[in-house]
C-alpha positions as CSV (number, residue, x, y, z in Angstrom):
1,M,-47.6,-9.7,-37.0
2,F,-46.1,-6.7,-38.9
3,R,-44.3,-9.1,-41.3
4,T,-47.7,-10.8,-42.3
5,I,-49.3,-7.6,-42.8
6,L,-46.4,-6.5,-45.1
7,L,-46.6,-9.8,-47.0
8,F,-50.2,-9.4,-47.6
9,F,-49.7,-5.9,-48.8
10,F,-46.9,-7.2,-51.2
11,L,-49.2,-9.8,-52.5
12,A,-52.1,-7.2,-52.9
13,C,-49.8,-4.9,-55.0
14,L,-48.6,-7.9,-57.2
15,I,-52.0,-8.9,-57.8
16,G,-53.3,-5.3,-58.5
17,L,-50.1,-5.1,-60.9
18,S,-51.2,-8.4,-62.7
19,V,-54.9,-7.2,-63.1
20,W,-53.7,-3.8,-64.4
21,L,-51.4,-5.4,-67.0
22,T,-54.1,-7.8,-67.9
23,D,-56.6,-4.9,-68.6
24,N,-53.9,-2.9,-70.2
25,P,-51.7,-5.3,-72.2
26,G,-50.0,-2.9,-74.5
27,S,-47.4,-4.2,-77.2
28,V,-43.7,-3.9,-77.4
29,R,-41.6,-4.5,-80.9
30,I,-37.8,-5.0,-80.8
31,S,-35.9,-5.0,-84.0
32,W,-32.1,-5.8,-83.5
33,L,-29.7,-7.5,-85.7
34,G,-32.4,-8.6,-88.3
35,Y,-34.5,-10.1,-85.7
36,E,-37.8,-8.7,-84.9
37,I,-39.4,-9.6,-81.4
38,Q,-43.2,-8.5,-80.8
39,T,-44.7,-9.2,-77.5
40,Y,-46.8,-7.7,-74.7
41,F,-45.5,-5.4,-72.4
42,G,-46.2,-7.6,-69.3
43,V,-44.4,-10.6,-70.8
44,L,-41.4,-8.3,-71.4
45,L,-41.4,-7.0,-67.9
46,V,-41.5,-10.7,-66.6
47,A,-38.8,-11.4,-68.9
48,V,-36.5,-8.6,-67.6
49,I,-37.3,-9.4,-64.0
50,G,-36.3,-12.9,-64.7
51,L,-33.2,-12.2,-66.5
52,L,-32.2,-9.7,-63.5
53,F,-32.6,-12.5,-60.9
54,L,-30.5,-15.0,-63.0
55,I,-27.8,-12.3,-63.0
56,L,-28.1,-11.9,-59.4
57,I,-27.7,-15.7,-58.9
58,L,-24.6,-15.8,-61.3
59,V,-22.9,-13.0,-59.4
60,S,-23.5,-14.6,-56.1
61,L,-21.9,-17.9,-57.2
62,I,-18.9,-16.2,-58.6
63,K,-18.4,-14.3,-55.1
64,M,-18.9,-17.8,-53.3
65,I,-16.3,-19.3,-55.7
66,F,-13.7,-16.4,-54.7
67,K,-14.8,-16.0,-51.1
68,T,-14.7,-19.7,-50.2
69,P,-10.6,-20.0,-49.8
70,R,-10.5,-16.7,-47.9
71,D,-13.3,-17.8,-45.6
72,F,-11.4,-21.3,-45.1
73,F,-8.0,-19.6,-44.1
74,Y,-10.0,-17.1,-41.9
75,A,-11.7,-19.9,-40.2
76,R,-8.5,-21.6,-39.6
77,K,-6.9,-18.4,-38.3
78,R,-9.7,-17.9,-35.7
79,R,-9.6,-21.5,-34.6
80,R,-5.7,-20.9,-33.9
81,E,-6.3,-17.8,-32.2
82,I,-8.9,-19.6,-30.1
83,E,-6.6,-22.3,-29.1
84,G,-3.7,-19.7,-28.7
85,Y,-5.8,-17.7,-26.2
86,K,-7.1,-20.6,-24.2
87,A,-3.6,-22.0,-23.9
88,L,-2.5,-18.3,-22.8
89,T,-5.3,-18.4,-20.2
90,L,-4.2,-21.8,-18.9
91,G,-0.9,-20.8,-18.8
92,M,-1.2,-17.8,-16.5
93,A,-3.2,-20.0,-14.4
94,A,-0.4,-22.5,-14.1
95,V,2.0,-19.8,-13.3
96,A,-0.3,-18.6,-10.6
97,A,-0.4,-22.1,-9.3
98,G,3.4,-22.7,-9.5
99,D,2.8,-25.5,-11.8
100,K,6.1,-25.3,-13.9
101,D,5.6,-28.0,-16.3
102,E,2.0,-27.0,-17.4
103,A,3.4,-23.4,-17.6
104,V,5.9,-24.5,-19.9
105,R,3.5,-26.6,-21.9
106,F,0.9,-24.0,-22.4
107,S,3.6,-21.4,-23.1
108,K,4.6,-23.5,-26.1
109,Q,1.1,-23.8,-27.1
110,A,0.4,-20.0,-27.0
111,N,3.5,-19.4,-29.1
112,K,2.6,-21.7,-31.7
113,F,-0.9,-20.7,-32.1
114,L,-0.5,-17.1,-31.7
115,S,1.9,-15.2,-34.0
116,D,1.7,-12.1,-31.9
117,P,4.9,-12.2,-29.8
118,K,3.6,-9.1,-27.7
119,T,0.6,-11.4,-26.5
120,T,2.8,-14.2,-25.6
121,R,5.9,-12.6,-24.3
122,L,4.5,-12.0,-20.6
123,L,3.6,-15.7,-20.3
124,A,7.0,-16.5,-21.6
125,A,8.6,-14.2,-19.0
126,Q,6.5,-15.3,-16.2
127,T,7.1,-19.0,-17.2
128,A,11.2,-18.3,-17.2
129,A,10.9,-16.7,-13.9
130,L,9.1,-19.6,-12.3
131,N,11.6,-22.0,-13.6
132,G,14.3,-19.9,-12.1
133,D,15.7,-18.7,-15.6
134,Q,16.2,-15.1,-14.4
135,A,18.2,-14.0,-17.4
136,A,15.4,-15.1,-19.9
137,S,12.7,-13.7,-17.8
138,S,14.9,-10.3,-17.7
139,R,15.0,-10.3,-21.4
140,Y,11.3,-11.0,-22.0
141,F,10.3,-8.2,-19.6
142,E,13.1,-5.8,-21.2
143,S,11.2,-6.5,-24.4
144,L,7.9,-6.0,-23.1
145,S,9.3,-2.5,-21.6
146,Q,10.4,-1.4,-24.9
147,D,7.2,-1.7,-26.6
148,R,4.7,1.3,-26.0
149,E,1.6,-1.1,-25.5
150,T,3.2,-3.4,-22.8
151,Q,5.9,-0.9,-21.5
152,F,4.2,-0.6,-17.9
153,V,3.9,-4.4,-17.7
154,G,7.4,-5.0,-18.7
155,L,8.4,-2.3,-15.9
156,V,6.4,-4.0,-13.3
157,G,8.0,-7.4,-14.0
158,L,11.5,-5.9,-14.0
159,I,10.7,-4.1,-10.6
160,R,9.7,-7.4,-9.2
161,Q,12.9,-9.0,-10.3
162,A,15.1,-6.2,-9.0
163,K,13.3,-6.4,-5.5
164,H,13.8,-10.1,-5.3
165,S,17.6,-9.6,-6.2
166,G,17.9,-6.8,-3.9
167,D,19.0,-4.4,-6.3
168,T,17.8,-1.0,-4.8
169,T,19.1,1.1,-7.5
170,A,17.4,-0.6,-10.2
171,V,14.1,-0.6,-8.2
172,H,14.3,3.1,-7.8
173,R,14.9,3.9,-11.4
174,L,12.3,1.5,-12.6
175,T,9.7,2.7,-10.2
176,N,10.2,6.2,-10.9
177,K,9.9,5.5,-14.6
178,A,6.8,3.4,-14.0
179,Y,5.3,6.2,-11.7
180,K,5.7,8.6,-14.6
181,L,3.8,6.2,-16.9
182,R,1.0,5.3,-14.6
183,P,0.8,7.2,-11.3
184,G,-2.5,5.6,-10.7
185,S,-1.0,2.0,-10.1
186,A,-1.6,1.1,-6.4
187,F,1.6,-1.4,-6.8
188,V,3.9,1.5,-8.1
189,V,2.5,3.9,-5.4
190,E,3.3,1.3,-2.7
191,T,6.7,0.3,-4.1
192,L,7.6,3.9,-4.4
193,F,6.6,4.9,-1.0
194,D,8.4,2.0,0.5
195,L,11.7,3.3,-1.3
196,Q,11.0,6.7,-0.1
197,I,10.5,5.8,3.7
198,K,13.8,3.4,3.5
199,T,15.9,6.2,2.3
200,G,14.4,8.9,4.4
201,A,12.9,11.0,1.6
202,W,10.0,12.2,3.7
203,E,9.4,15.1,1.9
204,D,8.7,12.9,-1.3
205,A,6.8,10.2,0.7
206,N,4.4,12.8,1.8
207,K,3.8,14.0,-1.6
208,T,3.2,10.6,-2.7
209,L,0.6,10.0,-0.2
210,A,-1.1,13.3,-1.1
211,D,-0.9,12.5,-5.0
212,A,-2.3,8.9,-4.0
213,V,-5.3,10.5,-2.3
214,R,-5.9,12.9,-5.3
215,R,-5.7,10.2,-8.0
216,K,-8.0,8.1,-5.7
217,V,-5.4,5.2,-5.5
218,K,-5.8,5.2,-1.6
219,S,-8.5,6.7,0.5
220,E,-8.0,9.5,3.1
221,S,-8.8,7.2,6.0
222,L,-6.2,4.6,4.6
223,I,-3.3,6.9,4.4
224,A,-4.2,8.9,7.7
225,R,-1.5,6.7,9.9
226,P,1.0,6.4,7.5
227,K,0.8,10.4,6.5
228,L,0.8,11.1,10.4
229,V,4.1,9.2,10.9
230,V,5.8,10.5,7.8
231,L,4.8,14.2,8.9
232,A,6.4,13.6,12.2
233,A,9.4,11.8,10.5
234,L,9.6,14.9,8.3
235,A,9.5,17.3,11.4
236,K,12.5,15.5,12.9
237,S,14.3,15.5,9.9
238,K,13.9,19.1,9.3
239,K,14.8,19.9,12.8
240,L,18.1,18.0,12.4
241,D,19.1,19.9,9.2
242,G,18.4,23.2,11.2
243,K,15.1,24.1,9.2
244,E,13.1,25.3,12.3
245,K,10.2,26.9,10.6
246,E,9.5,23.6,8.4
247,A,9.9,21.5,11.2
248,I,7.6,23.5,13.1
249,S,5.0,23.2,10.4
250,A,5.5,19.6,9.9
251,S,5.1,18.8,13.6
252,E,1.8,20.9,13.8
253,S,0.4,19.3,10.6
254,A,1.1,15.8,12.4
255,L,-0.9,17.1,15.5
256,N,-3.8,18.2,13.5
257,Y,-4.0,14.7,12.1
258,D,-3.8,13.3,15.5
259,K,-3.9,15.9,18.8
260,E,-2.6,12.6,20.9
261,F,0.4,11.7,18.7
262,V,3.3,11.6,21.1
263,P,6.3,11.8,18.8
264,A,5.1,14.8,17.0
265,A,4.4,16.4,20.6
266,I,7.9,15.8,21.6
267,I,9.4,17.2,18.5
268,R,7.1,20.2,18.7
269,T,8.2,20.7,22.3
270,Q,12.0,20.4,21.4
271,L,11.4,23.3,18.8
272,I,10.4,25.8,21.5
273,S,13.3,27.9,21.9
274,D,11.9,31.0,23.8
275,V,9.1,30.7,26.3
276,K,8.2,34.2,26.2
277,S,7.7,34.7,22.5
278,Q,6.1,31.2,21.8
279,R,3.3,31.3,24.3
280,K,1.0,29.9,21.5
281,A,3.3,26.8,21.1
282,I,3.5,26.1,24.9
283,S,-0.3,26.4,25.2
284,L,-0.5,23.8,22.5
285,I,1.7,21.4,24.4
286,E,0.0,22.0,27.8
287,S,-3.4,21.2,26.0
288,F,-1.7,18.0,24.7
289,C,-0.5,17.2,28.0
290,R,-3.8,17.8,29.8
291,R,-5.2,15.2,27.2
292,T,-2.3,12.7,27.1
293,L,0.1,12.5,29.8
294,H,3.4,11.0,28.8
295,P,6.9,11.0,30.5
296,K,9.0,12.1,27.4
297,V,6.9,15.0,26.7
298,L,6.7,16.1,30.3
299,E,10.6,15.6,30.3
300,E,10.9,18.0,27.4
301,Y,8.3,20.3,28.6
302,I,10.0,21.0,31.9
303,K,13.4,21.7,30.1
304,L,11.8,24.8,28.7
305,W,12.5,26.4,32.3
306,P,16.2,25.8,32.9
307,N,16.7,28.3,35.3
308,E,13.7,27.3,37.6
309,D,14.4,25.3,40.6
310,A,13.2,21.8,41.3
311,L,10.2,22.8,43.4
312,Q,8.9,25.4,40.7
313,K,9.3,22.5,38.3
314,Y,7.4,20.2,40.3
315,Q,4.6,22.9,40.6
316,R,4.5,23.2,36.8
317,L,4.1,19.5,36.5
318,Q,1.3,19.5,38.8
319,N,-0.6,22.2,36.9
320,V,-0.2,20.6,33.6
321,S,-1.4,17.4,34.7
322,D,-4.3,18.9,36.6
323,N,-3.3,16.8,39.6
324,K,-5.0,13.9,38.0
325,V,-2.1,11.3,37.8
326,V,-3.2,7.9,37.4
327,D,-1.1,6.4,35.0
328,D,2.1,4.3,36.9
329,E,4.7,5.9,34.5
330,I,3.7,9.4,35.2
331,K,3.5,8.4,39.0
332,I,7.0,7.4,38.8
333,F,7.9,10.5,36.7
334,M,6.1,12.8,39.3
335,A,7.9,10.8,42.2
336,E,11.2,11.8,40.8
337,A,10.5,15.4,40.4
338,A,9.1,15.4,43.8
339,L,12.4,13.8,45.2
340,N,14.5,16.4,43.2
341,A,12.3,19.0,45.0
342,Q,12.9,17.2,48.3
343,L,9.1,16.6,49.1
344,W,9.5,13.2,50.4
345,R,5.7,12.7,51.2
346,E,4.6,13.4,47.8
347,A,7.4,10.9,46.3
348,R,6.5,8.3,48.6
349,S,3.0,8.5,47.9
350,N,3.4,8.2,44.1
351,L,5.8,5.3,44.7
352,E,3.8,3.3,47.2
353,S,0.8,3.3,45.3
354,I,2.3,1.3,42.6
355,I,5.4,-0.6,44.3
356,D,3.1,-3.5,45.0
357,N,1.6,-4.1,41.8
358,K,4.3,-3.0,39.4
359,A,7.8,-2.6,40.7
360,T,10.0,-1.4,37.8
361,V,13.6,-0.6,37.6
362,S,13.2,3.1,37.9
363,C,10.8,2.5,40.9
364,C,13.1,0.5,42.8
365,R,16.1,3.0,42.4
366,L,14.0,5.8,43.4
367,M,12.6,3.9,46.5
368,S,16.4,3.3,47.3
369,K,17.2,7.2,46.9
370,L,14.2,8.0,48.8
371,E,15.1,5.9,51.8
372,K,18.4,7.2,51.8
373,L,17.7,10.9,51.5
374,E,14.5,10.9,53.7
375,M,14.8,8.0,56.2
376,R,18.9,7.9,56.2
377,N,18.6,4.0,56.0
378,D,21.4,2.7,54.0
379,D,20.4,-0.9,54.6
380,L,16.9,-0.3,53.1
381,S,18.3,1.9,50.4
382,K,20.7,-1.0,49.6
383,Q,17.6,-3.7,49.6
384,W,15.9,-1.6,46.9
385,L,18.9,-1.3,44.7
386,E,19.4,-5.0,45.1
387,K,15.7,-5.6,43.7
388,A,16.3,-3.3,40.5
389,P,18.0,-6.0,38.3
390,H,15.1,-8.4,38.9
391,A,12.2,-5.7,38.6
392,L,10.0,-5.3,35.4
393,P,11.8,-3.2,32.9
394,D,10.8,0.5,32.3
395,K,8.7,1.3,29.2
396,T,10.8,2.8,26.3
397,W,10.6,3.1,22.5
398,A,11.1,-0.3,21.0
399,C,10.2,-2.0,17.9
400,S,6.7,-3.9,17.9
401,T,8.1,-6.4,15.3
402,C,11.6,-7.4,16.3
403,G,11.9,-5.8,19.8
404,A,14.8,-3.9,19.3
405,V,15.2,-1.0,21.9
406,A,15.7,2.6,20.5
407,V,16.9,5.6,22.4
408,E,14.2,7.9,20.7
409,W,11.2,7.6,18.3
410,S,11.7,7.1,14.7
411,A,9.6,6.3,11.7
412,V,11.7,3.3,10.7
413,C,13.2,0.6,12.8
414,G,16.9,0.7,12.9
415,N,17.3,-3.0,13.1
416,C,14.8,-4.5,11.0
417,Q,13.9,-1.5,8.8
418,A,10.0,-1.9,9.5
419,F,8.0,1.2,9.0
420,D,5.9,2.5,11.9
421,T,6.7,-0.1,14.3
422,I,8.7,2.0,17.1
423,I,6.1,2.4,19.9
424,W,6.3,3.0,23.7
425,K,6.3,-0.3,25.5
426,E,8.0,-2.6,27.8
427,P,11.0,-3.9,26.0
428,P,11.7,-7.4,25.9
429,R,13.8,-8.7,28.9
430,V,16.0,-11.8,29.7
431,G,14.8,-14.0,32.6
432,T,16.2,-17.2,34.0
433,L,14.6,-20.4,33.4
434,Q,13.8,-22.4,36.9
435,P,15.3,-25.7,37.2
436,L,12.8,-28.5,35.9
437,D,11.6,-31.7,37.9
438,P,14.4,-34.2,37.6
439,K,11.9,-37.0,37.0
440,T,10.8,-35.2,33.7
441,N,13.0,-35.8,30.5
442,K,12.8,-32.1,29.5
443,E,15.8,-29.9,30.3
444,A,16.5,-26.3,30.0
445,S,19.3,-24.0,30.9
446,G,20.5,-20.6,30.1
447,P,18.5,-17.3,29.6
448,V,15.1,-17.0,27.8
449,I,13.8,-13.9,26.4
450,E,10.4,-12.7,27.6
451,N,8.3,-10.1,25.8
452,A,7.0,-8.0,28.3
453,G,5.2,-5.9,25.6
């Protein structure tokens, strides 16, 4: 609509100008080089406009003549770039799919059509790695890491290669370099954290997690469990190094994250050196025990009063447990404390409440001791000792991944090196296969490992 109005306005102006020139023709006289031209002003104006139009057409033709070869080469280059990037994309897809032949073919096409080695070097490196040519792959990734624009990509490639070859020193060096370059990378953060926990650098691991949250690489909820374990491991490490204040701070920080985290409570209890001056710490552990009764925490708690007799210790255990013992493990622990205090009735009451359902090794041994001390029945005591090897194993610290048993809790399994897999559980136990029906073809002999957890 606007264009139509503009066209009519232009035509109206043109018609008006023509009418005005007709009413006022005027005259123009030009003398040049012996020639004399005399005409109307309107005719001269049309001639000048026509000449300008002709000059514009001529200039456009000249530009087109000179521009055509350049456009041709540009279009050719553009087509090659399109084909090159297409080959690059398909090559990356082939690498992801593990198709070696297609990856090689597209890598060659990409190198042919794209003259920029920065663009094709990553595909070449991935293709070389896919074909098992680690030397060539390393060269490509090394070249990428030397260029400022592709440095991070090259470092990531070298890190993956170093991890694959088991070169921990190289992984550590390259990861630290990549972390300084791009601390917001989830891959680099996770790799650095794994290295730190494997080397026991708990302070650095704690800082890495805090930095990951600050940079929004990981959410607070996602790092809550790893941070809890790292803080407990840091407390244990500082305790072993004799740095008591730092160990206390770390263990209490862990308990702030999770008030029922047993390893942190054990470490904090072990750090209480004077019951008179550390009432606040004792109160903290007693509050923990009222929420979560655990035999290892109670064991450390009762050690705080070495000069008290067995009866006084038993009374302390009763107070801290509020006489609400329902867990079988705690019943066994309380039964042992009662036996030491020569409270036969309390010991028998705890043991008999679980003996029919879950006779563990400790339970059988305690029953043997009880029959001997209270009833003076050596035969019955011996029978309970004979049952012990066939009873269920007592819970202990064990790896949930490989089943390895640990003397105490640690953040990393000493056998399989897995992080946060040491838990309080029934360990795997060895049982004997029963003879099979002789009519069947199946045979079995020797021990079998049963996972009681």
